[in-house]
N, C-alpha and C positions, 0 to 999 in steps of 0.2 A: 306566197312568193311574189316578189316585185321585180319588175324589169325596167332597165334604163336603156333606151334604144337609140342607135346612131341615126342621125338624119343626113349622113354623108351622101347617100345616093337616093334617099326617099324624102319627099316633102313631109314635114311633121304631121300634116293631116292625113297623109297616106298611112302613116303608122297608126294613127288613131283609128282609121277605118279598118285596118287589119285586126286590131284588138276588138273592135265593135263587131266585126264579122263573126267572131267566135264567142261573143258574149263574155269577153274577158277584159273589159276596159278597166275594171278595178285593179288589175294586175300591172297596168302601165303606170309606173311611178314618174319617170322623166323621159323626155326626148333630149338628146344632147347634140350640140352643133356650134357653129361659129357665131361670133358677134361680128357681123360684116360691117365695115372693114376695120379691123383692129390690129395694131402691131403686137398685141398680146396673144393673138391666136396661135395655136400650135397643134401638133399631132398629125395634121394633114396639109397638103399643098392647096393653095387657093383654087387652082384650076381644075381640081378633081372633085370638087364638092358642089352639090346642088345649092343654088341660091334661092332665097325666099325672103319675103318681107318680115321684119321683126314684129309686125302686127299679129303674126300668127301666134305669138306668145300669149296674147290676150285670149285667143280662142282656146289654147291649151289650158290656161289657168281657169277659164270659165267652166271647164270640164273637170277641174280638180287635178290636172296634170301639170307637172313642173317642166321648165326648160332649163337646161344646164349649159352655160357658156363654156366652151373649151378654151380657156385662157391659159393654155399649157405650154406657152413658148418658154424655152429654157434659156434664152439669150437676151432678155429684156434689160433696158436701162431705165433710169429714173424718168427720163423724158417720155418714154412710152407709157408709163403709168399716168402721166398727165394728159394723155391724148383726149381732146375735147369730145370727140364722137363716142369713144369708148365709155367715158364717164357719163355722158348724157343717156346712153342706153342703159348702163348699169343703174343709174338713179331711177330711170323710168320703171324698170322691172324688178326693183328690190322688193322681194316678198319671200316669206319662208317656203313657199311652194317651189321657188326657183333656186338654182344653184350656180356655183362657179367652180370649175375644175382647174386646178393649178398644178404646176410642176416645178415651181420656183419659189423659194422662201420669200423673196422680195415681193412677189405678186400676192402670195398668201397673206403676208402682213398688211399689205395695202388694202386688200379686200376686207379683212377682219376689222381694220380701223375705220375704213370709209363706208363700207356697206355691210354692217354686221348682221343684217336680216337674211342674207343668202345662206343656203346650205353650202358649206365649203368642203369640197372633195379633193383629196390628194390624188392626182393622176397616177396611173400605173407607170408613167414616165419617171417618176421619182425612183423607181426600181426598189421598192420595199418588197423583198422576197423571203426574208428570214423572220421568224416569229417575233423575236425581240424588237426588230425594226418596225414591224407592223404594229405591235402593241404600243410602242412609243408614239407612232404616228396617230394612232387612235385617240391618244390623249390630246393631240393638237388639232385634229380635223374631225368634222362631223361624219365623214365617210373616207375610206381609204381603198382605192382600187389597186389590185395587184396583177402582175403579168400571169398569163394562162398556165405557165408551168407550175405555179403554186397549187393549182387544182389537183395536181397529181402527188403532191407532197403531204401525205396524210398526217405524218408526225408534226409537220409545221402547222397544218390546219388545226390539229387538236391542241396545239400550244397557244393558239390565239385566244386572248381573254374576252374579246368583245366581237364575236362573229357577226353580230347584227349590224356592226359598223363597217364591215368589210364588203367590198364589191368584187365579185368574182366574174370572170368571163363565162358567158353561157355559150357563145360561139366565138371562133377565132380562125385566123388563116395564117398570114405570114409570120406573126409573132410566135407561132409554134416552133419555128426553126431559127429565128433571127439571133437569139442570144445577146451577148453584150454589145454586139455591133449596132444594135438598134439606137443607142445613144447618139451615134454619129448621124444616123438617118434623121432623128428628131431635131438635131441641131440644124441640118440643112433645111428642113421644113419650116423651122422657126425663122430662119433667115429669109425665106420667101416672103413672109408677111411683113417683116421689117423692110425688105427691099421695096415692097409696094408702098409702104408708109413713107419711105424716103423719096420715092417717085412723086407721090402726091404733095408732100410737104416741101421738098427741096428741088423738084424737077430733075432728079437723077434718073437716067435711063433704066427702064425695067422691061425685061422680056420674060413673059410668063413661062415660055417653053424651057427656060433655063432651070426651072424648079418643078416642072410638070410631072412628077413621078420619077424623081431621081433614083436610078438603080446603080449602085456602085458594083464593082466587080465581085464583091463578097455577098451581094444581095441574093437571098434564096427564095424570093417571093414566087418565082415561076415554078419552083419545086414544091411549094407548100400546098396542102390540101385543106379545104374548109373542114372545121371540126365542130361538132355539137357535143359539149361536155356533159358529163353525167350529173346534171343539176339535181336530180332526185337524191342521189347519194349525198351531195354537198348540202342540200337543204336539210337532210336528216341530221347533219352535224351542226345545225344552227345558223347556217348562212341563208339569208333571206333575199338579198338583192343581187341580180345577175345582169351583166352588161352584154347587150346584143349588138354586134357589129355587122351581122349578115341577116337582116330581117327575112329574106327569102328562105334561107336555110332554116331559120327559127320556125317559120310557118310550116315548112314541110315536115319538121320533126315534132315540134311541140303541139301544133294545132291539128295536124292531120298526118296520117301515116300513109305512105305510098309504096306499093310494091315495085318491082323492077320495071313493069310495064307502065308505071305512072297511074295505076288505078287506086283511087282513094278508098281505103278500107274502113276508116272511122274518123270521127271528128272530135275535137276536144270538148265541145259543148254537150256531146252525148257520152263520151268516154274519155276521160283525161288520162293520157298515157303515164303521166308522172304520179298519178295516184293509184294506178293499177300495176305499176312495175314493168310496163312494156318497153320503156326506153332504157337500154343498157349500153 
């Protein structure tokens, strides 16, 4: 099993240390996060993500771990593709270990043409949730991520031709309830990065708080509960790569089991719950 883990709240080397702690570094495939500062960024607001030097990508690569840039803005224009800083970083880290995550055909075509050595992943933001759409996407992308509700659609999962190319959520929170309204949320978050780009390039006023976790009246984030998906069952169906957005939850379930009082009963390096059927 392989894991691609979010660096939204955790420094990439914290994630590496987590896997090292349980002698599981071989299972860490990618860490994913922003290309600071790029108008192509998407998926999360600037102000809610941990910042770190891009030099950390060299450290990850030296350990055989890739870094995936979340260039998943759905609202980009041609001008944003030509951003000098973005292209300088993409050129520096172009390597088959590393990846680019996109949610826009314009960006996907640009990355394929300009930086073909990256692993190209279709973001879940594309909203490929039906088997036919997922199968078509697998013909165009190296990997295809899907929203967490697909994990529960076993007929859909069984109809996927190349499960090894599909990235499923291993943990999730607000996407469990968001539904189709999430497209509006991602639009706003993409505009955050473009507004900052306009501020830097054109001197237009930018207020981070305007985009700092925008919750519309329809937002169900506060009602959502973190979920650890049944990745053992999904792995048995041929799916090998899982997306982890809550590393703390992942550690508590995958690497160690805790009872109600917080007492650790066993550890993954001694007894792997996914291989003994303990996680249900």
